[in-house]
C-alpha positions as CSV (number, residue, x, y, z in Angstrom):
1,X,0.0,0.0,0.0
2,X,1.0,3.7,-0.2
3,X,3.5,5.2,2.2
4,X,1.9,8.5,3.1
5,X,5.3,10.0,3.9
6,X,6.1,9.8,0.2
7,X,3.4,12.4,-0.6
8,X,4.0,16.1,-0.5
9,X,1.4,17.9,1.7
10,X,1.6,20.8,-0.6
11,X,0.7,19.2,-4.0
12,X,-2.8,18.0,-4.9
13,X,-3.4,14.3,-5.0
14,X,-5.3,12.4,-7.7
15,X,-6.6,9.0,-6.8
16,X,-8.2,6.8,-9.5
17,X,-9.4,3.3,-9.1
18,X,-12.1,0.8,-10.0
19,X,-15.3,0.6,-8.0
20,X,-14.9,-1.0,-4.5
21,X,-11.1,-0.7,-4.6
22,X,-10.9,1.4,-1.4
23,X,-9.9,4.7,-3.0
24,X,-12.2,6.8,-0.8
25,X,-10.7,5.3,2.3
26,X,-7.2,6.2,1.0
27,X,-8.3,9.7,0.3
28,X,-9.7,10.1,3.8
29,X,-6.5,8.7,5.3
30,X,-4.4,11.3,3.3
31,X,-6.8,14.2,4.3
32,X,-6.6,13.3,8.0
33,X,-2.8,12.9,7.9
34,X,-1.9,15.9,5.7
35,X,-5.0,18.1,5.3
36,X,-6.9,18.9,2.2
37,X,-10.4,18.8,0.7
38,X,-11.6,15.5,-0.7
39,X,-13.2,16.1,-4.1
40,X,-15.5,13.7,-5.8
41,X,-14.5,12.5,-9.3
42,X,-17.3,10.0,-9.8
43,X,-20.0,10.8,-12.3
44,X,-22.8,9.2,-10.2
45,X,-21.8,10.3,-6.7
46,X,-22.6,13.8,-7.7
47,X,-26.3,13.0,-7.6
48,X,-28.4,13.7,-4.5
49,X,-30.9,10.8,-4.8
50,X,-28.6,7.8,-4.5
51,X,-26.3,7.9,-1.6
52,X,-26.1,4.3,-0.4
53,X,-26.1,2.7,-3.9
54,X,-23.3,4.9,-5.3
55,X,-21.2,4.4,-2.1
56,X,-20.9,8.1,-1.3
57,X,-19.0,8.8,1.9
58,X,-21.2,8.5,5.0
59,X,-22.1,11.6,7.1
60,X,-19.6,10.3,9.7
61,X,-16.8,10.1,7.1
62,X,-17.7,13.6,5.8
63,X,-17.3,14.9,9.3
64,X,-13.7,13.7,9.5
65,X,-12.4,15.8,6.6
66,X,-13.8,18.4,4.2
67,X,-15.6,16.9,1.2
68,X,-16.8,18.6,-2.0
69,X,-18.9,17.8,-5.1
70,X,-20.8,14.9,-3.4
71,X,-24.6,14.7,-3.8
72,X,-25.0,18.3,-4.9
73,X,-26.7,17.7,-8.2
74,X,-30.4,16.9,-8.8
75,X,-31.0,13.5,-10.3
76,X,-32.7,15.0,-13.3
77,X,-29.8,17.2,-14.3
78,X,-27.5,15.9,-17.1
79,X,-24.3,16.9,-15.3
80,X,-21.3,17.3,-17.6
81,X,-17.6,16.9,-17.5
82,X,-17.3,20.6,-18.2
83,X,-19.5,21.5,-15.2
84,X,-17.3,19.3,-13.0
85,X,-14.1,20.9,-14.2
86,X,-15.6,24.3,-13.6
87,X,-16.4,23.4,-10.0
88,X,-12.9,22.0,-9.4
89,X,-11.5,25.3,-10.7
90,X,-13.6,27.2,-8.2
91,X,-12.3,25.0,-5.4
92,X,-8.7,25.5,-6.4
93,X,-9.2,29.3,-6.8
94,X,-9.7,29.7,-3.1
95,X,-6.5,28.0,-2.3
96,X,-7.6,24.5,-1.3
97,X,-5.2,21.6,-1.5
98,X,-7.3,19.1,-3.4
99,X,-7.4,15.3,-3.0
100,X,-9.5,14.3,-6.0
101,X,-10.8,10.8,-5.9
102,X,-13.0,8.7,-8.1
103,X,-13.5,6.2,-10.9
104,X,-14.6,8.3,-13.8
105,X,-11.7,8.4,-16.2
106,X,-13.1,11.2,-18.3
107,X,-13.1,13.6,-15.3
108,X,-9.4,12.9,-14.7
109,X,-8.6,13.1,-18.5
110,X,-10.3,16.5,-18.6
111,X,-8.4,17.8,-15.6
112,X,-4.9,16.5,-16.6
113,X,-5.1,16.5,-20.4
114,X,-7.5,19.4,-21.1
115,X,-11.1,19.6,-22.2
116,X,-12.3,20.6,-25.7
117,X,-14.9,23.4,-25.7
118,X,-17.7,21.4,-27.4
119,X,-21.0,23.2,-27.7
120,X,-24.0,21.8,-25.9
121,X,-26.1,19.1,-27.5
122,X,-29.2,20.3,-29.3
123,X,-32.4,19.2,-27.5
124,X,-33.8,17.5,-30.6
125,X,-30.5,15.6,-31.1
126,X,-30.6,14.4,-27.5
127,X,-34.1,13.1,-27.9
128,X,-33.1,11.3,-31.2
129,X,-30.0,9.8,-29.6
130,X,-31.9,8.7,-26.5
131,X,-34.3,6.8,-28.7
132,X,-31.5,5.2,-30.7
133,X,-29.7,4.1,-27.6
134,X,-32.8,2.2,-26.3
135,X,-32.4,-0.6,-29.0
136,X,-29.5,-2.7,-30.3
137,X,-30.3,-1.6,-33.8
138,X,-30.2,2.1,-32.8
139,X,-26.9,1.7,-31.1
140,X,-25.4,0.0,-34.1
141,X,-26.7,2.9,-36.2
142,X,-25.0,5.4,-34.0
143,X,-21.7,3.5,-34.1
144,X,-21.9,3.3,-37.9
145,X,-22.4,7.1,-38.1
146,X,-19.1,7.8,-36.4
147,X,-15.9,8.7,-38.2
148,X,-13.0,6.3,-38.0
149,X,-10.9,8.7,-35.8
150,X,-13.7,9.0,-33.2
151,X,-14.5,5.3,-33.3
152,X,-10.9,4.5,-32.5
153,X,-10.8,6.8,-29.5
154,X,-13.9,5.8,-27.6
155,X,-15.2,2.6,-25.9
156,X,-17.7,1.4,-28.6
157,X,-19.1,-1.0,-26.1
158,X,-20.2,1.8,-23.8
159,X,-23.6,3.1,-25.0
160,X,-23.3,6.5,-23.3
161,X,-19.9,7.1,-24.9
162,X,-21.3,6.2,-28.3
163,X,-24.3,8.4,-27.8
164,X,-22.1,11.3,-26.7
165,X,-19.9,11.1,-29.8
166,X,-23.0,10.8,-32.0
167,X,-24.6,13.8,-30.4
168,X,-21.5,15.9,-30.9
169,X,-21.4,15.0,-34.6
170,X,-25.1,15.6,-35.2
171,X,-25.2,18.9,-33.2
172,X,-22.1,20.5,-34.4
173,X,-21.4,19.0,-37.8
174,X,-17.9,18.1,-36.6
175,X,-16.6,14.9,-35.2
176,X,-15.7,14.4,-31.5
177,X,-12.1,13.6,-32.6
178,X,-11.9,16.9,-34.4
179,X,-13.1,18.9,-31.4
180,X,-10.7,17.0,-29.1
181,X,-7.8,17.8,-31.5
182,X,-8.3,21.4,-30.5
183,X,-8.1,20.7,-26.8
184,X,-6.6,23.6,-24.7
185,X,-3.9,23.2,-22.1
186,X,-4.9,21.2,-19.0
187,X,-5.9,22.8,-15.7
188,X,-3.7,20.3,-13.7
189,X,-0.9,18.6,-15.7
190,X,0.4,15.4,-14.1
191,X,3.6,17.1,-13.3
192,X,1.7,19.5,-11.0
193,X,0.0,16.8,-9.0
194,X,0.6,13.4,-7.4
195,X,-1.4,11.0,-9.5
196,X,-2.1,7.5,-8.0
197,X,-4.0,4.7,-9.7
198,X,-5.2,1.6,-7.9
199,X,-4.6,-1.7,-9.8
200,X,-6.7,-4.4,-8.3
201,X,-6.5,-8.2,-8.9
202,X,-9.7,-9.3,-10.6
203,X,-10.7,-12.0,-8.2
204,X,-9.8,-9.9,-5.2
205,X,-12.0,-7.0,-6.5
206,X,-14.9,-9.3,-7.5
207,X,-15.1,-10.5,-4.0
208,X,-15.0,-7.0,-2.6
209,X,-17.8,-6.0,-5.1
210,X,-20.0,-8.8,-3.8
211,X,-19.4,-8.0,-0.2
212,X,-19.9,-4.3,-0.7
213,X,-23.3,-4.8,-2.4
214,X,-24.5,-6.9,0.5
215,X,-23.3,-4.1,2.8
216,X,-25.3,-1.7,0.7
217,X,-28.4,-3.8,1.1
218,X,-27.8,-4.0,4.8
219,X,-27.3,-0.2,4.9
220,X,-30.6,0.6,3.2
221,X,-30.1,0.4,-0.6
222,X,-33.5,-1.2,-1.1
223,X,-35.2,1.5,1.0
224,X,-33.3,4.1,-1.0
225,X,-34.6,2.5,-4.2
226,X,-38.1,2.6,-2.7
227,X,-37.8,6.3,-2.2
228,X,-36.8,6.8,-5.8
229,X,-39.5,4.5,-7.2
230,X,-42.3,7.2,-7.6
231,X,-40.0,9.3,-9.9
232,X,-38.1,6.5,-11.5
233,X,-37.2,6.8,-15.2
234,X,-34.4,4.9,-16.9
235,X,-33.7,8.1,-18.9
236,X,-33.1,10.1,-15.7
237,X,-29.3,10.8,-15.4
238,X,-29.0,9.5,-11.9
239,X,-30.8,6.3,-12.8
240,X,-27.5,5.0,-14.3
241,X,-26.4,4.2,-10.7
242,X,-25.3,0.6,-10.8
243,X,-27.8,-1.6,-9.1
244,X,-30.6,0.9,-9.4
245,X,-32.4,-0.7,-12.4
246,X,-32.2,-4.1,-10.7
247,X,-33.6,-3.0,-7.4
248,X,-36.4,-1.0,-9.1
249,X,-37.3,-4.1,-11.1
250,X,-37.6,-6.0,-7.9
251,X,-39.8,-3.4,-6.3
252,X,-42.0,-3.5,-9.4
253,X,-42.4,-7.3,-8.9
254,X,-40.5,-8.2,-12.1
255,X,-37.7,-10.1,-10.4
256,X,-36.8,-11.5,-7.0
257,X,-34.5,-9.7,-4.6
258,X,-32.0,-12.6,-5.1
259,X,-32.1,-12.0,-8.9
260,X,-31.7,-8.2,-8.4
261,X,-28.7,-8.8,-6.2
262,X,-27.1,-11.2,-8.7
263,X,-27.7,-8.9,-11.7
264,X,-26.4,-5.8,-9.8
265,X,-23.2,-7.6,-8.8
266,X,-22.6,-8.7,-12.4
267,X,-23.2,-5.1,-13.6
268,X,-20.7,-3.8,-11.0
269,X,-18.1,-6.3,-12.1
270,X,-18.6,-5.4,-15.7
271,X,-18.2,-1.7,-14.9
272,X,-15.0,-2.5,-12.9
273,X,-13.6,-4.3,-15.9
274,X,-14.2,-1.3,-18.1
275,X,-12.6,1.0,-15.6
276,X,-9.5,-1.3,-15.3
277,X,-9.2,-1.3,-19.1
278,X,-9.4,2.6,-19.2
279,X,-6.8,2.9,-16.4
280,X,-4.3,0.6,-18.1
281,X,-4.7,2.4,-21.4
282,X,-4.8,6.0,-20.3
283,X,-2.9,6.2,-16.9
284,X,0.4,4.6,-17.7
285,X,2.2,7.6,-16.2
286,X,0.4,7.5,-12.9
287,X,1.9,5.9,-9.8
288,X,0.4,2.4,-9.5
289,X,-0.9,1.2,-6.2
290,X,-1.2,-2.7,-6.4
291,X,-4.1,-4.3,-4.5
292,X,-5.0,-7.9,-3.8
């Protein structure tokens, strides 16, 4: 594990890692030992309506060190990478030493590599793309519409990444790859930070994912899903929380709780696999923290 004495208390810390790898615990350990504000870099932990299921820090953990950008966004708001980056800039502007932790690779890429100034998606294009994403045929159509450069840069197995690239192309008349080629200088180059990436053994991580989901159920994840049931919509941005569709399906009487649990654990493991793939490909210059 990491020797905290090796970290400068002056420089910001970046902690990336797959779900259930223990990155939030490491961030809290660093904050308590050296000071700093723990900043969320998880695209689902920003939402207010899923605390337990997205494994946001507990109130007790938040009381131990300053935390920012957790649960501050309404579940209906399509929060963007650009909004996150703007909020991180505001935190830095007041002189905070940041400990940025999460599993959303795009957030870290925007921070350390720069973010292209892509115009907002047109509402009619968003509706069209949402409809296409809902069917395998539609997804295939969106993939086929992408230029070769963009298709080579994104995860074509991730429907949301495909949709985003398709929306950019349809809204602006320019490909995502073209916009990204004009990316400005980054806010926080790796040389100006202490970047750490947690590399977890697959079997070790899968076991942790299983145990953590059971802990979520014990901590009230099903009750949280019940509270979200009246306003549930699969198109709601916060409804992408892993385990949410499965627990909602159980509450609707479509599957048993046992089936919901099994499906949610499988979804979590698949997500962790995508995260590990991203980290291996995009974070070769980060300090590795081996786990398991």
